[in-house]
RODREN-356550 format. One record per residue (C-alpha): residue number from 1; residue in one letter; x, y, z. Coordinates in pm, 1 decimal, padded with zeros to 6 digits. Layout:
BEGIN
rec tormi=NUM; torgu=a; x=X; y=Y; z=Z $
...
REM end
This chain:
BEGIN
rec tormi=1; torgu=m; x=00000.0; y=00000.0; z=00000.0 $
rec tormi=2; torgu=s; x=00141.0; y=00338.7; z=-00091.2 $
rec tormi=3; torgu=v; x=00065.2; y=00661.9; z=00086.1 $
rec tormi=4; torgu=n; x=00006.1; y=00971.1; z=-00124.5 $
rec tormi=5; torgu=r; x=00148.5; y=01291.9; z=00016.1 $
rec tormi=6; torgu=w; x=00015.1; y=01634.7; z=-00058.9 $
rec tormi=7; torgu=r; x=00260.6; y=01845.7; z=-00253.5 $
rec tormi=8; torgu=f; x=00193.8; y=02214.9; z=-00284.7 $
rec tormi=9; torgu=t; x=00358.6; y=02440.7; z=-00539.1 $
rec tormi=10; torgu=r; x=00518.7; y=02768.6; z=-00441.6 $
rec tormi=11; torgu=e; x=00239.7; y=02952.4; z=-00625.9 $
rec tormi=12; torgu=f; x=-00024.0; y=02766.4; z=-00424.3 $
rec tormi=13; torgu=k; x=00148.5; y=02855.0; z=-00097.9 $
rec tormi=14; torgu=l; x=00188.8; y=03220.1; z=-00197.3 $
rec tormi=15; torgu=a; x=-00178.6; y=03247.4; z=-00291.3 $
rec tormi=16; torgu=a; x=-00284.4; y=03089.5; z=00039.3 $
rec tormi=17; torgu=l; x=-00049.3; y=03314.7; z=00234.3 $
rec tormi=18; torgu=q; x=-00184.9; y=03622.1; z=00055.8 $
rec tormi=19; torgu=r; x=-00541.3; y=03524.8; z=00151.7 $
rec tormi=20; torgu=l; x=-00438.3; y=03469.8; z=00513.8 $
rec tormi=21; torgu=e; x=-00268.8; y=03809.4; z=00526.4 $
rec tormi=22; torgu=s; x=-00581.3; y=03973.8; z=00383.0 $
rec tormi=23; torgu=g; x=-00774.5; y=03861.3; z=00690.0 $
rec tormi=24; torgu=a; x=-00930.4; y=03529.0; z=00590.1 $
rec tormi=25; torgu=s; x=-00930.0; y=03252.9; z=00849.4 $
rec tormi=26; torgu=a; x=-00727.9; y=02935.8; z=00799.7 $
rec tormi=27; torgu=a; x=-01049.0; y=02735.7; z=00758.7 $
rec tormi=28; torgu=e; x=-01180.1; y=02972.8; z=00489.9 $
rec tormi=29; torgu=v; x=-00855.2; y=02953.0; z=00296.6 $
rec tormi=30; torgu=a; x=-00844.9; y=02574.6; z=00323.0 $
rec tormi=31; torgu=l; x=-01199.5; y=02549.8; z=00188.2 $
rec tormi=32; torgu=a; x=-01124.8; y=02793.8; z=-00092.8 $
rec tormi=33; torgu=f; x=-00823.2; y=02588.4; z=-00201.9 $
rec tormi=34; torgu=d; x=-00996.9; y=02253.0; z=-00148.1 $
rec tormi=35; torgu=a; x=-00730.7; y=02148.0; z=00102.2 $
rec tormi=36; torgu=n; x=-00745.2; y=01985.0; z=00441.6 $
rec tormi=37; torgu=p; x=-00688.1; y=02257.9; z=00702.6 $
rec tormi=38; torgu=n; x=-00486.6; y=02012.1; z=00915.3 $
rec tormi=39; torgu=v; x=-00237.7; y=01945.4; z=00634.4 $
rec tormi=40; torgu=w; x=-00160.5; y=02260.3; z=00435.3 $
rec tormi=41; torgu=p; x=-00066.7; y=02526.3; z=00694.8 $
rec tormi=42; torgu=t; x=00279.4; y=02377.8; z=00753.2 $
rec tormi=43; torgu=g; x=00389.1; y=02456.6; z=00399.7 $
rec tormi=44; torgu=v; x=00241.7; y=02804.7; z=00414.3 $
rec tormi=45; torgu=c; x=00408.5; y=02874.9; z=00748.2 $
rec tormi=46; torgu=e; x=00743.9; y=02754.0; z=00613.3 $
rec tormi=47; torgu=l; x=00710.7; y=02993.6; z=00321.7 $
rec tormi=48; torgu=d; x=00609.7; y=03279.5; z=00551.1 $
rec tormi=49; torgu=a; x=00925.2; y=03228.5; z=00760.1 $
rec tormi=50; torgu=k; x=01152.8; y=03282.6; z=00459.0 $
REM end
């Protein structure tokens, strides 16, 4: 059995980060990008730290 991992592009992360900075909640952004809110914030936070 193989496990599929989510892989997010830099553009995806930048778009999500931009929405978060504009005041949207993490749940709203996750729904807008059809992503699981428990999975995607790590990548966005890593990008924000750079």
